[in-house]
All heavy atoms as TSV, in Angstrom:
chain	resi	resn	atom	element	x	y	z
A	1	MET	N	N	-39.239	69.776	-81.852
A	1	MET	CA	C	-38.257	70.522	-82.606
A	1	MET	C	C	-37.860	69.691	-83.833
A	1	MET	O	O	-37.677	68.484	-83.745
A	1	MET	CB	C	-37.037	70.790	-81.720
A	1	MET	CG	C	-36.030	71.662	-82.360
A	1	MET	SD	S	-34.554	72.000	-81.345
A	1	MET	CE	C	-35.202	72.400	-79.768
A	2	ARG	N	N	-37.680	70.350	-84.936
A	2	ARG	CA	C	-37.329	69.663	-86.179
A	2	ARG	C	C	-35.864	69.239	-86.164
A	2	ARG	O	O	-35.035	69.819	-85.466
A	2	ARG	CB	C	-37.582	70.596	-87.356
A	2	ARG	CG	C	-39.063	70.931	-87.509
A	2	ARG	CD	C	-39.333	71.853	-88.638
A	2	ARG	NE	N	-38.699	71.342	-89.854
A	2	ARG	CZ	C	-38.514	72.073	-90.942
A	2	ARG	NH1	N	-38.899	73.318	-90.963
A	2	ARG	NH2	N	-37.932	71.569	-92.004
A	3	LEU	N	N	-35.557	68.238	-86.968
A	3	LEU	CA	C	-34.200	67.701	-87.026
A	3	LEU	C	C	-33.191	68.775	-87.431
A	3	LEU	O	O	-32.099	68.839	-86.865
A	3	LEU	CB	C	-34.138	66.522	-88.002
A	3	LEU	CG	C	-32.760	65.899	-88.190
A	3	LEU	CD1	C	-32.243	65.357	-86.871
A	3	LEU	CD2	C	-32.813	64.803	-89.230
A	4	GLU	N	N	-33.558	69.625	-88.372
A	4	GLU	CA	C	-32.632	70.666	-88.819
A	4	GLU	C	C	-32.257	71.601	-87.677
A	4	GLU	O	O	-31.098	72.016	-87.557
A	4	GLU	CB	C	-33.239	71.484	-89.967
A	4	GLU	CG	C	-33.426	70.700	-91.244
A	4	GLU	CD	C	-34.729	69.922	-91.283
A	4	GLU	OE1	O	-35.569	70.079	-90.373
A	4	GLU	OE2	O	-34.900	69.124	-92.218
A	5	GLU	N	N	-33.221	71.937	-86.828
A	5	GLU	CA	C	-32.956	72.819	-85.689
A	5	GLU	C	C	-32.062	72.120	-84.660
A	5	GLU	O	O	-31.137	72.727	-84.118
A	5	GLU	CB	C	-34.272	73.233	-85.039
A	5	GLU	CG	C	-35.153	74.082	-85.932
A	5	GLU	CD	C	-36.554	74.244	-85.388
A	5	GLU	OE1	O	-36.961	73.451	-84.512
A	5	GLU	OE2	O	-37.252	75.159	-85.836
A	6	ARG	N	N	-32.327	70.846	-84.417
A	6	ARG	CA	C	-31.525	70.086	-83.458
A	6	ARG	C	C	-30.089	69.929	-83.958
A	6	ARG	O	O	-29.138	70.067	-83.189
A	6	ARG	CB	C	-32.153	68.719	-83.201
A	6	ARG	CG	C	-33.483	68.848	-82.495
A	6	ARG	CD	C	-34.253	67.569	-82.225
A	6	ARG	NE	N	-33.581	66.325	-82.423
A	6	ARG	CZ	C	-34.082	65.325	-83.153
A	6	ARG	NH1	N	-35.248	65.445	-83.738
A	6	ARG	NH2	N	-33.430	64.193	-83.269
A	7	MET	N	N	-29.936	69.661	-85.253
A	7	MET	CA	C	-28.602	69.518	-85.836
A	7	MET	C	C	-27.833	70.836	-85.788
A	7	MET	O	O	-26.632	70.850	-85.518
A	7	MET	CB	C	-28.701	69.020	-87.281
A	7	MET	CG	C	-29.088	67.569	-87.405
A	7	MET	SD	S	-27.911	66.448	-86.646
A	7	MET	CE	C	-26.513	66.659	-87.728
A	8	SER	N	N	-28.522	71.944	-86.037
A	8	SER	CA	C	-27.886	73.253	-85.991
A	8	SER	C	C	-27.355	73.546	-84.593
A	8	SER	O	O	-26.221	74.015	-84.437
A	8	SER	CB	C	-28.882	74.326	-86.417
A	8	SER	OG	O	-28.319	75.604	-86.285
A	9	LYS	N	N	-28.151	73.251	-83.579
A	9	LYS	CA	C	-27.711	73.466	-82.194
A	9	LYS	C	C	-26.542	72.549	-81.845
A	9	LYS	O	O	-25.604	72.965	-81.166
A	9	LYS	CB	C	-28.868	73.222	-81.222
A	9	LYS	CG	C	-29.890	74.324	-81.211
A	9	LYS	CD	C	-30.932	74.070	-80.153
A	9	LYS	CE	C	-31.938	75.189	-80.096
A	9	LYS	NZ	N	-32.925	74.987	-79.030
A	10	ALA	N	N	-26.617	71.297	-82.283
A	10	ALA	CA	C	-25.537	70.346	-82.005
A	10	ALA	C	C	-24.248	70.777	-82.696
A	10	ALA	O	O	-23.164	70.679	-82.111
A	10	ALA	CB	C	-25.945	68.943	-82.441
A	11	LEU	N	N	-24.349	71.261	-83.925
A	11	LEU	CA	C	-23.159	71.730	-84.642
A	11	LEU	C	C	-22.504	72.908	-83.935
A	11	LEU	O	O	-21.276	73.012	-83.895
A	11	LEU	CB	C	-23.522	72.114	-86.080
A	11	LEU	CG	C	-23.569	70.970	-87.073
A	11	LEU	CD1	C	-24.216	71.416	-88.381
A	11	LEU	CD2	C	-22.177	70.419	-87.329
A	12	LYS	N	N	-23.296	73.786	-83.357
A	12	LYS	CA	C	-22.741	74.929	-82.625
A	12	LYS	C	C	-21.925	74.450	-81.425
A	12	LYS	O	O	-20.942	75.085	-81.050
A	12	LYS	CB	C	-23.853	75.867	-82.165
A	12	LYS	CG	C	-24.454	76.664	-83.299
A	12	LYS	CD	C	-25.570	77.553	-82.810
A	12	LYS	CE	C	-26.254	78.238	-83.993
A	12	LYS	NZ	N	-27.427	79.000	-83.568
A	13	GLN	N	N	-22.322	73.331	-80.830
A	13	GLN	CA	C	-21.608	72.796	-79.663
A	13	GLN	C	C	-20.234	72.237	-80.037
A	13	GLN	O	O	-19.369	72.106	-79.174
A	13	GLN	CB	C	-22.438	71.690	-78.989
A	13	GLN	CG	C	-23.727	72.164	-78.368
A	13	GLN	CD	C	-23.495	73.007	-77.126
A	13	GLN	OE1	O	-22.488	72.880	-76.436
A	13	GLN	NE2	N	-24.446	73.875	-76.834
A	14	VAL	N	N	-20.036	71.893	-81.315
A	14	VAL	CA	C	-18.755	71.331	-81.763
A	14	VAL	C	C	-18.072	72.239	-82.781
A	14	VAL	O	O	-17.354	71.769	-83.665
A	14	VAL	CB	C	-18.932	69.899	-82.329
A	14	VAL	CG1	C	-19.356	68.933	-81.261
A	14	VAL	CG2	C	-19.913	69.879	-83.486
A	15	ASN	N	N	-18.282	73.532	-82.676
A	15	ASN	CA	C	-17.651	74.532	-83.544
A	15	ASN	C	C	-17.928	74.274	-85.030
A	15	ASN	O	O	-17.044	74.442	-85.872
A	15	ASN	CB	C	-16.138	74.596	-83.295
A	15	ASN	CG	C	-15.810	75.078	-81.916
A	15	ASN	OD1	O	-16.529	75.883	-81.338
A	15	ASN	ND2	N	-14.727	74.567	-81.359
A	16	ASN	N	N	-19.137	73.851	-85.337
A	16	ASN	CA	C	-19.581	73.594	-86.718
A	16	ASN	C	C	-18.728	72.571	-87.458
A	16	ASN	O	O	-18.598	72.637	-88.671
A	16	ASN	CB	C	-19.656	74.898	-87.514
A	16	ASN	CG	C	-20.783	75.778	-87.030
A	16	ASN	OD1	O	-21.881	75.298	-86.767
A	16	ASN	ND2	N	-20.509	77.052	-86.898
A	17	ASP	N	N	-18.172	71.628	-86.737
A	17	ASP	CA	C	-17.377	70.565	-87.348
A	17	ASP	C	C	-18.246	69.315	-87.490
A	17	ASP	O	O	-18.494	68.588	-86.536
A	17	ASP	CB	C	-16.151	70.262	-86.481
A	17	ASP	CG	C	-15.140	69.392	-87.196
A	17	ASP	OD1	O	-15.562	68.516	-87.981
A	17	ASP	OD2	O	-13.934	69.587	-86.957
A	18	ARG	N	N	-18.715	69.071	-88.704
A	18	ARG	CA	C	-19.616	67.937	-88.962
A	18	ARG	C	C	-18.939	66.593	-88.707
A	18	ARG	O	O	-19.576	65.632	-88.304
A	18	ARG	CB	C	-20.137	67.998	-90.393
A	18	ARG	CG	C	-21.061	69.162	-90.636
A	18	ARG	CD	C	-21.480	69.225	-92.104
A	18	ARG	NE	N	-22.296	70.383	-92.364
A	18	ARG	CZ	C	-23.626	70.402	-92.207
A	18	ARG	NH1	N	-24.246	69.341	-91.810
A	18	ARG	NH2	N	-24.305	71.498	-92.464
A	19	TYR	N	N	-17.658	66.515	-88.962
A	19	TYR	CA	C	-16.925	65.270	-88.755
A	19	TYR	C	C	-16.915	64.894	-87.275
A	19	TYR	O	O	-17.212	63.760	-86.906
A	19	TYR	CB	C	-15.496	65.408	-89.297
A	19	TYR	CG	C	-14.660	64.167	-89.124
A	19	TYR	CD1	C	-14.892	63.039	-89.903
A	19	TYR	CD2	C	-13.641	64.122	-88.184
A	19	TYR	CE1	C	-14.123	61.893	-89.741
A	19	TYR	CE2	C	-12.874	62.991	-88.012
A	19	TYR	CZ	C	-13.116	61.880	-88.796
A	19	TYR	OH	O	-12.367	60.752	-88.634
A	20	ILE	N	N	-16.568	65.847	-86.426
A	20	ILE	CA	C	-16.545	65.597	-84.982
A	20	ILE	C	C	-17.942	65.243	-84.491
A	20	ILE	O	O	-18.112	64.330	-83.680
A	20	ILE	CB	C	-15.980	66.809	-84.223
A	20	ILE	CG1	C	-14.487	66.944	-84.511
A	20	ILE	CG2	C	-16.230	66.689	-82.725
A	20	ILE	CD1	C	-13.841	68.169	-83.919
A	21	LEU	N	N	-18.957	65.950	-84.986
A	21	LEU	CA	C	-20.329	65.662	-84.573
A	21	LEU	C	C	-20.735	64.241	-84.975
A	21	LEU	O	O	-21.320	63.516	-84.175
A	21	LEU	CB	C	-21.302	66.678	-85.170
A	21	LEU	CG	C	-22.768	66.482	-84.790
A	21	LEU	CD1	C	-22.959	66.571	-83.282
A	21	LEU	CD2	C	-23.638	67.503	-85.505
A	22	ALA	N	N	-20.387	63.845	-86.186
A	22	ALA	CA	C	-20.743	62.495	-86.650
A	22	ALA	C	C	-20.092	61.422	-85.786
A	22	ALA	O	O	-20.735	60.433	-85.411
A	22	ALA	CB	C	-20.333	62.319	-88.105
A	23	ILE	N	N	-18.834	61.623	-85.442
A	23	ILE	CA	C	-18.131	60.650	-84.595
A	23	ILE	C	C	-18.739	60.619	-83.200
A	23	ILE	O	O	-18.986	59.547	-82.635
A	23	ILE	CB	C	-16.627	60.985	-84.534
A	23	ILE	CG1	C	-15.995	60.712	-85.888
A	23	ILE	CG2	C	-15.938	60.176	-83.439
A	23	ILE	CD1	C	-14.561	61.163	-85.993
A	24	ALA	N	N	-19.016	61.793	-82.631
A	24	ALA	CA	C	-19.588	61.868	-81.289
A	24	ALA	C	C	-20.966	61.220	-81.223
A	24	ALA	O	O	-21.268	60.478	-80.289
A	24	ALA	CB	C	-19.662	63.326	-80.832
A	25	VAL	N	N	-21.801	61.494	-82.219
A	25	VAL	CA	C	-23.142	60.901	-82.252
A	25	VAL	C	C	-23.039	59.390	-82.379
A	25	VAL	O	O	-23.739	58.638	-81.688
A	25	VAL	CB	C	-23.995	61.507	-83.393
A	25	VAL	CG1	C	-25.261	60.700	-83.609
A	25	VAL	CG2	C	-24.343	62.953	-83.075
A	26	GLY	N	N	-22.151	58.923	-83.229
A	26	GLY	CA	C	-21.975	57.479	-83.403
A	26	GLY	C	C	-21.509	56.789	-82.144
A	26	GLY	O	O	-22.030	55.730	-81.776
A	27	GLN	N	N	-20.540	57.387	-81.462
A	27	GLN	CA	C	-20.032	56.789	-80.227
A	27	GLN	C	C	-21.090	56.793	-79.129
A	27	GLN	O	O	-21.243	55.808	-78.400
A	27	GLN	CB	C	-18.783	57.522	-79.756
A	27	GLN	CG	C	-17.580	57.238	-80.608
A	27	GLN	CD	C	-16.349	57.983	-80.155
A	27	GLN	OE1	O	-16.429	58.931	-79.354
A	27	GLN	NE2	N	-15.199	57.582	-80.658
A	28	ARG	N	N	-21.813	57.897	-79.008
A	28	ARG	CA	C	-22.844	57.980	-77.968
A	28	ARG	C	C	-23.991	57.021	-78.269
A	28	ARG	O	O	-24.516	56.369	-77.362
A	28	ARG	CB	C	-23.366	59.410	-77.834
A	28	ARG	CG	C	-24.410	59.596	-76.770
A	28	ARG	CD	C	-23.893	59.208	-75.395
A	28	ARG	NE	N	-24.934	59.425	-74.399
A	28	ARG	CZ	C	-24.997	58.806	-73.233
A	28	ARG	NH1	N	-24.055	57.952	-72.898
A	28	ARG	NH2	N	-25.982	59.053	-72.402
A	29	ALA	N	N	-24.378	56.907	-79.529
A	29	ALA	CA	C	-25.439	55.971	-79.907
A	29	ALA	C	C	-25.018	54.542	-79.583
A	29	ALA	O	O	-25.835	53.736	-79.128
A	29	ALA	CB	C	-25.771	56.116	-81.391
A	30	ASP	N	N	-23.744	54.225	-79.795
A	30	ASP	CA	C	-23.232	52.898	-79.458
A	30	ASP	C	C	-23.317	52.660	-77.955
A	30	ASP	O	O	-23.722	51.581	-77.507
A	30	ASP	CB	C	-21.793	52.754	-79.959
A	30	ASP	CG	C	-21.252	51.361	-79.777
A	30	ASP	OD1	O	-21.944	50.395	-80.193
A	30	ASP	OD2	O	-20.141	51.209	-79.224
A	31	GLU	N	N	-22.938	53.669	-77.154
A	31	GLU	CA	C	-23.033	53.549	-75.693
A	31	GLU	C	C	-24.479	53.316	-75.268
A	31	GLU	O	O	-24.749	52.475	-74.396
A	31	GLU	CB	C	-22.512	54.817	-75.016
A	31	GLU	CG	C	-21.022	55.029	-75.138
A	31	GLU	CD	C	-20.588	56.380	-74.593
A	31	GLU	OE1	O	-21.442	57.146	-74.098
A	31	GLU	OE2	O	-19.385	56.677	-74.675
A	32	LEU	N	N	-25.396	54.065	-75.861
A	32	LEU	CA	C	-26.808	53.922	-75.513
A	32	LEU	C	C	-27.329	52.532	-75.881
A	32	LEU	O	O	-28.112	51.937	-75.135
A	32	LEU	CB	C	-27.641	55.004	-76.205
A	32	LEU	CG	C	-27.421	56.426	-75.691
A	32	LEU	CD1	C	-28.026	57.436	-76.661
A	32	LEU	CD2	C	-28.018	56.595	-74.303
A	33	SER	N	N	-26.886	52.015	-77.005
A	33	SER	CA	C	-27.346	50.686	-77.432
A	33	SER	C	C	-26.826	49.591	-76.510
A	33	SER	O	O	-27.416	48.517	-76.425
A	33	SER	CB	C	-26.920	50.405	-78.873
A	33	SER	OG	O	-25.538	50.160	-78.953
A	34	LYS	N	N	-25.742	49.883	-75.807
A	34	LYS	CA	C	-25.165	48.902	-74.883
A	34	LYS	C	C	-25.642	49.095	-73.452
A	34	LYS	O	O	-25.115	48.465	-72.541
A	34	LYS	CB	C	-23.644	48.972	-74.951
A	34	LYS	CG	C	-23.109	48.503	-76.290
A	34	LYS	CD	C	-21.613	48.592	-76.358
A	34	LYS	CE	C	-21.136	48.094	-77.721
A	34	LYS	NZ	N	-19.689	48.255	-77.879
A	35	GLY	N	N	-26.623	50.000	-73.259
A	35	GLY	CA	C	-27.240	50.122	-71.940
A	35	GLY	C	C	-26.977	51.395	-71.168
A	35	GLY	O	O	-27.441	51.521	-70.032
A	36	ALA	N	N	-26.251	52.340	-71.736
A	36	ALA	CA	C	-26.020	53.613	-71.039
A	36	ALA	C	C	-27.349	54.346	-70.867
A	36	ALA	O	O	-28.236	54.249	-71.708
A	36	ALA	CB	C	-25.040	54.478	-71.817
A	37	LYS	N	N	-27.477	55.059	-69.765
A	37	LYS	CA	C	-28.703	55.796	-69.479
A	37	LYS	C	C	-28.704	57.125	-70.228
A	37	LYS	O	O	-27.708	57.856	-70.202
A	37	LYS	CB	C	-28.828	56.077	-67.978
A	37	LYS	CG	C	-28.848	54.835	-67.121
A	37	LYS	CD	C	-30.162	54.136	-67.228
A	37	LYS	CE	C	-30.160	52.950	-66.277
A	37	LYS	NZ	N	-31.037	51.901	-66.672
A	38	PRO	N	N	-29.815	57.473	-70.893
A	38	PRO	CA	C	-29.913	58.778	-71.567
A	38	PRO	C	C	-29.845	59.920	-70.556
A	38	PRO	O	O	-30.339	59.804	-69.427
A	38	PRO	CB	C	-31.285	58.734	-72.235
A	38	PRO	CG	C	-31.637	57.294	-72.323
A	38	PRO	CD	C	-30.974	56.640	-71.143
A	39	LEU	N	N	-29.217	61.016	-70.952
A	39	LEU	CA	C	-29.087	62.184	-70.085
A	39	LEU	C	C	-30.282	63.124	-70.196
A	39	LEU	O	O	-30.383	64.076	-69.433
A	39	LEU	CB	C	-27.809	62.950	-70.444
A	39	LEU	CG	C	-26.503	62.149	-70.331
A	39	LEU	CD1	C	-25.337	62.977	-70.852
A	39	LEU	CD2	C	-26.267	61.710	-68.901
A	40	LEU	N	N	-31.176	62.862	-71.138
A	40	LEU	CA	C	-32.333	63.719	-71.355
A	40	LEU	C	C	-33.394	63.475	-70.285
A	40	LEU	O	O	-33.558	62.349	-69.808
A	40	LEU	CB	C	-32.949	63.449	-72.734
A	40	LEU	CG	C	-32.048	63.690	-73.941
A	40	LEU	CD1	C	-32.755	63.237	-75.209
A	40	LEU	CD2	C	-31.688	65.151	-74.037
A	41	GLU	N	N	-34.111	64.524	-69.938
A	41	GLU	CA	C	-35.178	64.396	-68.951
A	41	GLU	C	C	-36.486	63.932	-69.571
A	41	GLU	O	O	-37.357	63.427	-68.881
A	41	GLU	CB	C	-35.386	65.730	-68.233
A	41	GLU	CG	C	-34.207	66.126	-67.375
A	41	GLU	CD	C	-34.434	67.441	-66.661
A	41	GLU	OE1	O	-35.552	67.968	-66.698
A	41	GLU	OE2	O	-33.472	67.942	-66.069
A	42	GLN	N	N	-36.624	64.084	-70.879
A	42	GLN	CA	C	-37.855	63.688	-71.558
A	42	GLN	C	C	-37.900	62.171	-71.731
A	42	GLN	O	O	-36.897	61.483	-71.580
A	42	GLN	CB	C	-37.958	64.380	-72.914
A	42	GLN	CG	C	-36.916	63.882	-73.915
A	42	GLN	CD	C	-36.796	64.778	-75.117
A	42	GLN	OE1	O	-36.623	65.983	-74.963
A	42	GLN	NE2	N	-36.882	64.219	-76.289
A	43	ASN	N	N	-39.069	61.646	-72.075
A	43	ASN	CA	C	-39.233	60.221	-72.318
A	43	ASN	C	C	-38.534	59.864	-73.629
A	43	ASN	O	O	-38.864	60.384	-74.680
A	43	ASN	CB	C	-40.717	59.871	-72.393
A	43	ASN	CG	C	-40.954	58.386	-72.553
A	43	ASN	OD1	O	-40.021	57.590	-72.574
A	43	ASN	ND2	N	-42.205	58.005	-72.663
A	44	THR	N	N	-37.574	58.960	-73.555
A	44	THR	CA	C	-36.788	58.588	-74.728
A	44	THR	C	C	-37.113	57.180	-75.222
A	44	THR	O	O	-36.409	56.655	-76.085
A	44	THR	CB	C	-35.286	58.659	-74.405
A	44	THR	OG1	O	-35.008	57.795	-73.299
A	44	THR	CG2	C	-34.869	60.082	-74.073
A	45	GLN	N	N	-38.164	56.598	-74.710
A	45	GLN	CA	C	-38.479	55.210	-75.022
A	45	GLN	C	C	-38.728	54.973	-76.512
A	45	GLN	O	O	-38.339	53.943	-77.046
A	45	GLN	CB	C	-39.696	54.754	-74.226
A	45	GLN	CG	C	-39.941	53.266	-74.298
A	45	GLN	CD	C	-40.965	52.826	-73.270
A	45	GLN	OE1	O	-41.441	53.625	-72.475
A	45	GLN	NE2	N	-41.310	51.565	-73.289
A	46	ASN	N	N	-39.337	55.925	-77.209
A	46	ASN	CA	C	-39.655	55.758	-78.622
A	46	ASN	C	C	-38.685	56.480	-79.544
A	46	ASN	O	O	-38.951	56.645	-80.732
A	46	ASN	CB	C	-41.083	56.238	-78.902
A	46	ASN	CG	C	-42.111	55.379	-78.207
A	46	ASN	OD1	O	-41.930	54.173	-78.072
A	46	ASN	ND2	N	-43.183	55.999	-77.754
A	47	MET	N	N	-37.539	56.914	-79.000
A	47	MET	CA	C	-36.546	57.638	-79.792
A	47	MET	C	C	-35.432	56.701	-80.237
A	47	MET	O	O	-35.106	55.733	-79.554
A	47	MET	CB	C	-35.935	58.782	-78.972
A	47	MET	CG	C	-36.901	59.900	-78.641
A	47	MET	SD	S	-36.161	61.168	-77.587
A	47	MET	CE	C	-35.022	61.939	-78.729
A	48	LYS	N	N	-34.849	57.014	-81.386
A	48	LYS	CA	C	-33.682	56.269	-81.865
A	48	LYS	C	C	-32.460	56.736	-81.081
A	48	LYS	O	O	-32.405	57.867	-80.601
A	48	LYS	CB	C	-33.469	56.513	-83.349
A	48	LYS	CG	C	-34.602	56.005	-84.203
A	48	LYS	CD	C	-34.362	56.337	-85.652
A	48	LYS	CE	C	-35.543	55.894	-86.485
A	48	LYS	NZ	N	-35.405	56.292	-87.888
A	49	TYR	N	N	-31.470	55.857	-80.983
A	49	TYR	CA	C	-30.262	56.197	-80.234
A	49	TYR	C	C	-29.559	57.420	-80.815
A	49	TYR	O	O	-29.047	58.258	-80.067
A	49	TYR	CB	C	-29.291	55.007	-80.209
A	49	TYR	CG	C	-29.829	53.802	-79.481
A	49	TYR	CD1	C	-29.806	52.548	-80.070
A	49	TYR	CD2	C	-30.352	53.903	-78.201
A	49	TYR	CE1	C	-30.287	51.425	-79.413
A	49	TYR	CE2	C	-30.847	52.799	-77.529
A	49	TYR	CZ	C	-30.813	51.557	-78.141
A	49	TYR	OH	O	-31.293	50.466	-77.478
A	50	THR	N	N	-29.543	57.538	-82.122
A	50	THR	CA	C	-28.883	58.698	-82.732
A	50	THR	C	C	-29.617	59.998	-82.406
A	50	THR	O	O	-28.984	61.024	-82.183
A	50	THR	CB	C	-28.772	58.535	-84.256
A	50	THR	OG1	O	-30.057	58.231	-84.790
A	50	THR	CG2	C	-27.782	57.438	-84.616
A	51	ASP	N	N	-30.949	59.952	-82.355
A	51	ASP	CA	C	-31.716	61.150	-82.001
A	51	ASP	C	C	-31.449	61.567	-80.565
A	51	ASP	O	O	-31.327	62.758	-80.258
A	51	ASP	CB	C	-33.213	60.908	-82.205
A	51	ASP	CG	C	-33.598	60.791	-83.665
A	51	ASP	OD1	O	-32.864	61.333	-84.514
A	51	ASP	OD2	O	-34.634	60.159	-83.959
A	52	ILE	N	N	-31.343	60.588	-79.674
A	52	ILE	CA	C	-31.034	60.892	-78.272
A	52	ILE	C	C	-29.657	61.546	-78.192
A	52	ILE	O	O	-29.481	62.561	-77.507
A	52	ILE	CB	C	-31.084	59.613	-77.410
A	52	ILE	CG1	C	-32.500	59.039	-77.372
A	52	ILE	CG2	C	-30.573	59.897	-75.994
A	52	ILE	CD1	C	-32.599	57.662	-76.750
A	53	ALA	N	N	-28.686	60.981	-78.889
A	53	ALA	CA	C	-27.323	61.519	-78.871
A	53	ALA	C	C	-27.286	62.950	-79.394
A	53	ALA	O	O	-26.636	63.824	-78.804
A	53	ALA	CB	C	-26.396	60.621	-79.684
A	54	ILE	N	N	-27.975	63.213	-80.496
A	54	ILE	CA	C	-28.010	64.563	-81.061
A	54	ILE	C	C	-28.635	65.541	-80.067
A	54	ILE	O	O	-28.118	66.642	-79.853
A	54	ILE	CB	C	-28.777	64.577	-82.395
A	54	ILE	CG1	C	-27.972	63.854	-83.470
A	54	ILE	CG2	C	-29.091	66.007	-82.845
A	54	ILE	CD1	C	-28.753	63.563	-84.730
A	55	ASP	N	N	-29.729	65.147	-79.434
A	55	ASP	CA	C	-30.389	66.019	-78.463
A	55	ASP	C	C	-29.507	66.269	-77.241
A	55	ASP	O	O	-29.498	67.370	-76.687
A	55	ASP	CB	C	-31.735	65.434	-78.038
A	55	ASP	CG	C	-32.795	65.582	-79.106
A	55	ASP	OD1	O	-32.559	66.282	-80.107
A	55	ASP	OD2	O	-33.884	64.986	-78.936
A	56	GLU	N	N	-28.764	65.254	-76.798
A	56	GLU	CA	C	-27.863	65.430	-75.654
A	56	GLU	C	C	-26.758	66.432	-75.993
A	56	GLU	O	O	-26.436	67.302	-75.184
A	56	GLU	CB	C	-27.239	64.090	-75.262
A	56	GLU	CG	C	-28.206	63.144	-74.600
A	56	GLU	CD	C	-27.605	61.795	-74.283
A	56	GLU	OE1	O	-26.516	61.461	-74.808
A	56	GLU	OE2	O	-28.216	61.055	-73.499
A	57	ILE	N	N	-26.199	66.314	-77.178
A	57	ILE	CA	C	-25.136	67.240	-77.588
A	57	ILE	C	C	-25.698	68.639	-77.800
A	57	ILE	O	O	-25.120	69.624	-77.341
A	57	ILE	CB	C	-24.436	66.725	-78.857
A	57	ILE	CG1	C	-23.698	65.417	-78.545
A	57	ILE	CG2	C	-23.463	67.771	-79.412
A	57	ILE	CD1	C	-23.194	64.675	-79.758
A	58	ALA	N	N	-26.843	68.740	-78.464
A	58	ALA	CA	C	-27.459	70.047	-78.733
A	58	ALA	C	C	-27.826	70.762	-77.443
A	58	ALA	O	O	-27.697	71.983	-77.353
A	58	ALA	CB	C	-28.704	69.872	-79.602
A	59	GLY	N	N	-28.255	70.023	-76.442
A	59	GLY	CA	C	-28.635	70.619	-75.166
A	59	GLY	C	C	-27.466	70.904	-74.247
A	59	GLY	O	O	-27.641	71.413	-73.141
A	60	GLY	N	N	-26.257	70.552	-74.666
A	60	GLY	CA	C	-25.084	70.794	-73.831
A	60	GLY	C	C	-24.946	69.804	-72.697
A	60	GLY	O	O	-24.136	70.003	-71.796
A	61	LEU	N	N	-25.709	68.726	-72.737
A	61	LEU	CA	C	-25.645	67.723	-71.678
A	61	LEU	C	C	-24.448	66.798	-71.840
A	61	LEU	O	O	-24.006	66.180	-70.883
A	61	LEU	CB	C	-26.926	66.876	-71.673
A	61	LEU	CG	C	-28.222	67.643	-71.448
A	61	LEU	CD1	C	-29.424	66.733	-71.668
A	61	LEU	CD2	C	-28.251	68.219	-70.046
A	62	LEU	N	N	-23.954	66.713	-73.048
A	62	LEU	CA	C	-22.836	65.829	-73.353
A	62	LEU	C	C	-21.718	66.672	-73.933
A	62	LEU	O	O	-21.889	67.323	-74.964
A	62	LEU	CB	C	-23.286	64.770	-74.366
A	62	LEU	CG	C	-22.333	63.638	-74.660
A	62	LEU	CD1	C	-22.144	62.772	-73.413
A	62	LEU	CD2	C	-22.868	62.783	-75.775
A	63	LYS	N	N	-20.600	66.698	-73.274
A	63	LYS	CA	C	-19.448	67.470	-73.744
A	63	LYS	C	C	-18.508	66.570	-74.511
A	63	LYS	O	O	-18.278	65.423	-74.139
A	63	LYS	CB	C	-18.698	68.099	-72.557
A	63	LYS	CG	C	-19.532	69.092	-71.783
A	63	LYS	CD	C	-19.862	70.285	-72.628
A	63	LYS	CE	C	-20.690	71.274	-71.832
A	63	LYS	NZ	N	-21.242	72.336	-72.624
A	64	ILE	N	N	-17.951	67.094	-75.578
A	64	ILE	CA	C	-17.044	66.345	-76.431
A	64	ILE	C	C	-15.621	66.612	-75.934
A	64	ILE	O	O	-15.125	67.735	-76.013
A	64	ILE	CB	C	-17.171	66.766	-77.918
A	64	ILE	CG1	C	-18.628	66.798	-78.359
A	64	ILE	CG2	C	-16.338	65.871	-78.794
A	64	ILE	CD1	C	-19.385	65.525	-78.187
A	65	GLU	N	N	-14.956	65.567	-75.419
A	65	GLU	CA	C	-13.584	65.724	-74.929
A	65	GLU	C	C	-12.622	65.833	-76.101
A	65	GLU	O	O	-12.824	65.225	-77.144
A	65	GLU	CB	C	-13.204	64.544	-74.043
A	65	GLU	CG	C	-13.890	64.574	-72.698
A	65	GLU	CD	C	-13.299	63.590	-71.733
A	65	GLU	OE1	O	-12.115	63.251	-71.869
A	65	GLU	OE2	O	-14.020	63.158	-70.842
A	66	GLY	N	N	-11.580	66.606	-75.906
A	66	GLY	CA	C	-10.579	66.763	-76.940
A	66	GLY	C	C	-10.922	67.838	-77.955
A	66	GLY	O	O	-10.174	68.072	-78.881
A	67	LEU	N	N	-12.053	68.488	-77.779
A	67	LEU	CA	C	-12.457	69.542	-78.691
A	67	LEU	C	C	-11.735	70.828	-78.293
A	67	LEU	O	O	-11.872	71.305	-77.179
A	67	LEU	CB	C	-13.975	69.745	-78.641
A	67	LEU	CG	C	-14.549	70.749	-79.606
A	67	LEU	CD1	C	-14.325	70.286	-81.042
A	67	LEU	CD2	C	-16.029	70.936	-79.361
A	68	VAL	N	N	-10.958	71.351	-79.204
A	68	VAL	CA	C	-10.177	72.551	-78.945
A	68	VAL	C	C	-10.940	73.754	-79.484
A	68	VAL	O	O	-11.374	73.756	-80.634
A	68	VAL	CB	C	-8.782	72.459	-79.621
A	68	VAL	CG1	C	-7.995	73.724	-79.384
A	68	VAL	CG2	C	-8.039	71.254	-79.099
A	69	ASP	N	N	-11.115	74.761	-78.650
A	69	ASP	CA	C	-11.782	75.977	-79.062
A	69	ASP	C	C	-10.852	76.768	-79.982
A	69	ASP	O	O	-9.715	77.073	-79.609
A	69	ASP	CB	C	-12.161	76.811	-77.836
A	69	ASP	CG	C	-13.187	77.870	-78.158
A	69	ASP	OD1	O	-13.714	77.867	-79.293
A	69	ASP	OD2	O	-13.465	78.691	-77.277
A	70	LYS	N	N	-11.292	77.081	-81.184
A	70	LYS	CA	C	-10.443	77.719	-82.187
A	70	LYS	C	C	-10.344	79.231	-82.013
A	70	LYS	O	O	-9.659	79.893	-82.767
A	70	LYS	CB	C	-10.977	77.395	-83.592
A	70	LYS	CG	C	-10.882	75.910	-83.905
A	70	LYS	CD	C	-11.435	75.626	-85.266
A	70	LYS	CE	C	-11.428	74.123	-85.552
A	70	LYS	NZ	N	-12.017	73.800	-86.826
A	71	GLU	N	N	-10.993	79.785	-81.049
A	71	GLU	CA	C	-10.981	81.251	-80.853
A	71	GLU	C	C	-9.815	81.698	-80.019
A	71	GLU	O	O	-9.248	81.073	-79.256
A	71	GLU	CB	C	-12.290	81.701	-80.203
A	71	GLU	CG	C	-13.458	81.451	-81.106
A	71	GLU	CD	C	-14.778	81.841	-80.448
A	71	GLU	OE1	O	-14.770	82.519	-79.406
A	71	GLU	OE2	O	-15.809	81.459	-80.971
């Protein structure tokens, strides 16, 4: 899947708020760099931490706490 498609799905998970997505990806990438296990079922050995974080959020595997639904 292309990066644009993955980003679009991830943005939908955070109500299209790019700021929240950027913070969430950064925090998750930091956790992964410190040894946290990826939530993805695919092989992540050759993936960057930020790509793993984006895929986890886009797939709904990682929920963003404190996110208020605006509807």
